[in-house]
C-alpha positions in Angstrom: -11.5 21.9 -2.9 -11.7 25.7 -2.2 -14.6 25.8 0.2 -13.6 25.9 4.0 -16.6 24.2 5.5 -15.2 24.9 8.7 -16.1 28.6 8.3 -19.6 28.1 8.1 -20.1 25.8 10.7 -21.6 28.5 13.2 -24.5 29.2 10.2 -25.7 25.7 10.7 -28.6 25.4 12.6 -30.1 22.5 12.5 -29.0 18.9 13.9 -26.0 16.8 12.3 -25.1 13.2 12.1 -22.4 11.8 10.7 -21.6 8.0 11.2 -19.6 5.2 9.6 -19.0 1.2 10.4 -15.6 0.6 12.7 -14.0 -1.1 9.3 -15.7 2.1 7.0 -12.3 2.4 4.7 -13.0 1.5 1.1 -9.7 0.7 -1.1 -10.1 1.0 -5.0 -8.2 0.0 -7.4 -5.9 0.9 -9.9 -9.0 1.3 -12.0 -10.2 3.9 -9.8 -6.8 5.3 -9.4 -5.2 2.8 -6.1 -7.2 5.6 -3.5 -8.1 4.5 -0.1 -10.9 6.6 1.4 -10.8 5.7 5.5 -14.5 7.0 6.4 -14.2 5.8 9.5 -10.3 7.0 10.6 -11.3 10.8 9.2 -14.4 10.7 11.8 -12.2 9.2 14.2 -9.6 11.7 13.4 -11.4 14.7 14.0 -14.4 13.2 16.2 -13.9 16.2 19.0 -13.8 18.7 16.5 -16.9 18.2 14.6 -18.7 17.6 18.1 -17.6 21.0 19.1 -19.2 22.2 16.2 -22.5 20.4 16.7 -22.1 17.0 14.7 -23.1 14.1 16.4 -20.6 11.2 15.6 -21.5 7.7 15.9 -19.3 4.9 14.6 -21.5 1.5 14.3 -19.9 -1.1 15.7 -20.6 -5.0 14.6 -19.1 -8.1 12.9 -17.5 -6.8 9.6 -18.8 -3.0 9.8 -17.7 -2.3 6.8 -20.0 0.6 4.2 -21.2 -2.0 2.6 -23.1 -3.3 5.9 -23.3 0.6 7.6 -25.3 1.9 4.8 -27.7 -0.9 4.3 -31.3 0.4 5.1 -31.8 -2.2 8.1 -28.7 -0.3 9.3 -29.0 3.0 9.0 -32.8 3.6 10.0 -32.1 1.8 13.5 -29.7 4.6 13.5 -31.0 7.7 11.8 -34.8 6.9 13.3 -34.1 7.0 17.2 -31.8 10.2 16.3 -34.6 12.0 14.3 -37.2 11.8 17.5 -34.8 13.1 19.6 -33.6 15.9 17.2 -36.6 17.0 15.4 -39.3 16.5 17.8 -40.7 13.6 16.2 -43.8 11.8 17.3 -43.8 7.9 17.4 
């Protein structure tokens, strides 16, 4: 909680990607403190600032693209592979 990640962004000299499904909001029940983790909301709210800091932000569209679907290997790999090729000059 005391770490301010905004203060070190200028030191990050490698490609950065953050992504979430368009419905990526997790609501935890009573056993987990009745908290809501709005991953997509946080990315959308801070998208412009994050991009200014050098992050690539992707909001994955699709039928019921919640956290579970957005984190499936087929979804993640289809996003990350071209991103890595583009950003790290990896040959196919």
